[in-house]
C-alpha positions as CSV (number, residue, x, y, z in Angstrom):
1,M,9.0,-15.7,-32.9
2,F,7.1,-13.0,-31.5
3,T,8.0,-9.3,-32.0
4,M,8.1,-7.5,-29.1
5,D,4.6,-5.4,-29.7
6,E,2.9,-8.7,-30.6
7,L,4.9,-10.4,-27.2
8,D,3.5,-7.3,-25.2
9,A,-0.3,-7.6,-26.8
10,T,-0.8,-11.4,-25.2
11,P,-2.8,-11.8,-22.6
12,Y,-0.3,-12.9,-20.7
13,M,2.5,-9.9,-20.5
14,Q,-0.9,-7.7,-20.1
15,G,-1.6,-9.5,-17.1
16,I,2.0,-9.3,-15.6
17,K,2.1,-5.5,-16.5
18,A,-1.7,-5.0,-14.7
19,E,-0.4,-6.9,-11.3
20,A,3.1,-4.9,-11.7
21,R,1.2,-1.4,-11.8
22,S,-1.0,-3.0,-8.8
23,E,1.4,-3.8,-6.7
24,A,3.2,-0.7,-7.2
25,K,-0.2,1.2,-6.1
26,R,-0.1,-0.4,-3.4
27,E,3.1,0.1,-2.5
28,A,2.7,3.9,-2.5
29,K,0.1,3.5,-0.7
30,C,1.6,1.6,2.1
31,E,4.7,4.7,2.0
32,T,1.9,7.4,2.1
33,L,0.5,5.8,4.9
34,L,3.7,5.8,6.9
35,Q,4.4,9.0,6.0
36,L,1.1,10.4,7.3
37,L,1.9,8.5,11.3
38,H,5.0,9.6,11.0
39,E,4.3,13.1,10.4
40,K,1.3,13.0,12.6
41,F,2.9,10.4,15.2
42,G,6.5,10.3,15.7
43,P,8.9,7.6,14.7
44,L,7.3,4.0,14.4
45,S,8.0,0.7,15.7
46,D,9.5,-1.9,13.1
47,E,6.4,-4.1,14.3
48,L,3.7,-1.6,13.1
49,V,6.1,-0.6,10.1
50,Q,6.2,-4.3,9.3
51,R,2.2,-4.5,10.2
52,I,1.3,-2.0,7.6
53,A,3.5,-3.4,5.3
54,S,1.8,-6.6,4.6
55,V,-1.5,-5.3,4.3
56,Q,-2.2,-6.6,0.9
57,D,-5.2,-5.0,0.0
58,E,-5.0,-1.1,-1.4
59,E,-8.0,0.0,-0.6
60,Q,-7.7,-1.0,2.9
61,L,-4.9,1.0,2.9
62,G,-6.5,3.4,1.5
63,Q,-9.3,3.6,4.4
64,L,-6.6,3.7,6.9
65,S,-4.6,6.8,5.5
66,I,-8.1,8.6,6.0
67,V,-8.4,6.9,10.0
68,V,-5.0,8.4,10.6
69,L,-6.6,11.8,10.3
70,H,-9.5,11.2,12.9
71,A,-7.4,9.1,15.2
72,P,-6.1,11.1,18.3
73,D,-3.3,9.2,19.0
74,L,-1.4,5.8,17.5
75,E,-3.2,3.4,20.0
76,S,-6.3,4.1,18.5
77,F,-5.3,4.2,15.1
78,C,-3.4,0.8,16.1
79,A,-7.2,-0.5,17.2
80,Q,-8.6,0.0,13.9
81,L,-5.5,-1.7,11.9
82,Y,-7.1,-5.1,10.9
């Protein structure tokens, strides 16, 4: 039987923890992007929110946050959403 400390130290648990941290970062970047879009362009359509929420690459979400800064309008931003 494992103690909690021993269980936490297993590669399996370390992998689960890393995955959870990565997902938390992705969700935070997604939320930040949505806040930036709302602040700059106003209310967002449910479709756009869904498209952004479906982006799994946290680096892409970070890049899109920069795109918001330079986009003159929501349509220009959406054209960059790949």
